[in-house]
N, C-alpha and C positions, 0 to 999 in steps of 0.2 A: 698307508692304504694305496693300492694300485689305482691309477686313474683308468677309467673305462670309457668306452665311447659314449655311454650315457652321461658321464660327467664332462666329457669333451665332445660334444655333438659334431664338431668339425672333423673328427676322425672318420666320420661316415663319408666325408667328401662333399657335404652339403655346404652351401654358402648363403649369406644374407640375400633375401629376395627370391630364393629358389622355391618352386612349387614342388612339394614332396607328396607323392601318392602312396597311400597306405592300403594294403590288400589284406583281407581275412582278419580284420580287427575282431576281437571278442573281449569279454570282460576279464580275461586272464592276462591281457597284455601288460607290459610294464609302462605305467603312465609316466614314470620319470623319464624314460627314453623319449616318449612322445612330446613331453613338455620341453625337454632340452632341445629337440629338433625345432619345435615351433619357436622357441626363444631365439635360437641361432638364426633361423631363416626369416623370422618376423612375420611368418604366414602360418595359418592353420593347415594341418594336414588335410589333403583331399582324399575322398574314398575312391573305390574302384569304379564307380559310376561316372567319375570326372572324365570328360570326353575331349579334352585338349591335351596338347603336349605338356609333359612335366619334366622337371630337372633332376629328379631322383625318385627312387621307389624303395619302400620297405614292405616285405611280405612276412606276416606272422605265420609260422608253420608249426604244426604239432603232429606227433605220431598218431596214427589212426586215420588221418586224412590220407586220401589216395595219392600214392606217389606219382601216378600219371596225371592226377589233378594238379600236383605241384608243377610238373613240366608244362602243362597247359597254362597255368597261372603265370609262370615265368615268361612264356611266349607272349601272352596277352599284355603283361606289364611292360615288357621290352618294346612292344609295338607303339606305345605312347611315350616312351622315354626318348627325349631329344638328345642328340649329340653324345651318345654313349655315356650318359650320366650315371652316377652310382646306383646300383641295384643290389639290395641286400635281402637275404632270407634270414629271418630271426627265428631261432628255435629254442625251446627250453633246454637247459643244460642237462648233460647226462645225470641220471639219478633223480631228476625232477619229473613230475607228472607231465606226460605228453612229449618227453624227449624222444626224438626219432633215432634210429640207428645211425652210426657214423657215415654209412654209405648212402643214405637217403637223399640228402641235398646234392652231393656230387653226381649221383646217378641221374636224378631229375634234371640237373643243370646240363649234363651231357646230352640227354634226350632233347633238351630245348636248344641245343647248339651253343651252350655256354660253358665256360670254365669256372670252377668254384675255387676260391682262395681257401687258405687255412682258416678254420673258425677262430674268431676273436671273442673274448668276454666283452659283452656290452652292458651287462648289469648283473646283479646278484644271481638271478635265475635264468638269464637268457644269453645265448651265444649268437653271433652274427657271422654270416658268410657272404662276402662280396662276390658277385658274379660278373663275368665279362664275356662278351661274345668271342667265339673262337677267332683268333687272329688279332684281337684287340689287346692292348696292354700298355705297359710303359713305352714311351717313345724312345726307341733304341738309338735314334739319331743324336740324342743329347749325350750319349755316352761314348762318342767318338769311334764307334764300331770297332 
């Protein structure tokens, strides 16, 4: 069986002690992902009303939610994210209820000034897309230019 980010929460880029903010939780989210993140970090996820800096963000996104709303949510989430920590948009996989079109997350990310990575499987029913601010990414100085 393939290991997914829900089985290895560290693949999200979160670490022990991190405060992870969760946006747009609903009763359809994958509780396994939430549990693995909380076990890895040793802290409970905080919701979008948390008003201090956080170390990472997950946004649960479904089709039918307004794409401009996703861009706004990304901007709001990034505003409280310290030090360019990991920011993930989790969406239902294609063919599942609520699965957005393949262009939704990259388009909303671009509107929000972010780049979207290739989607990864994070659980049986959910994919995850990591976002980075334009101009941010792997430190190229490590690779000897």
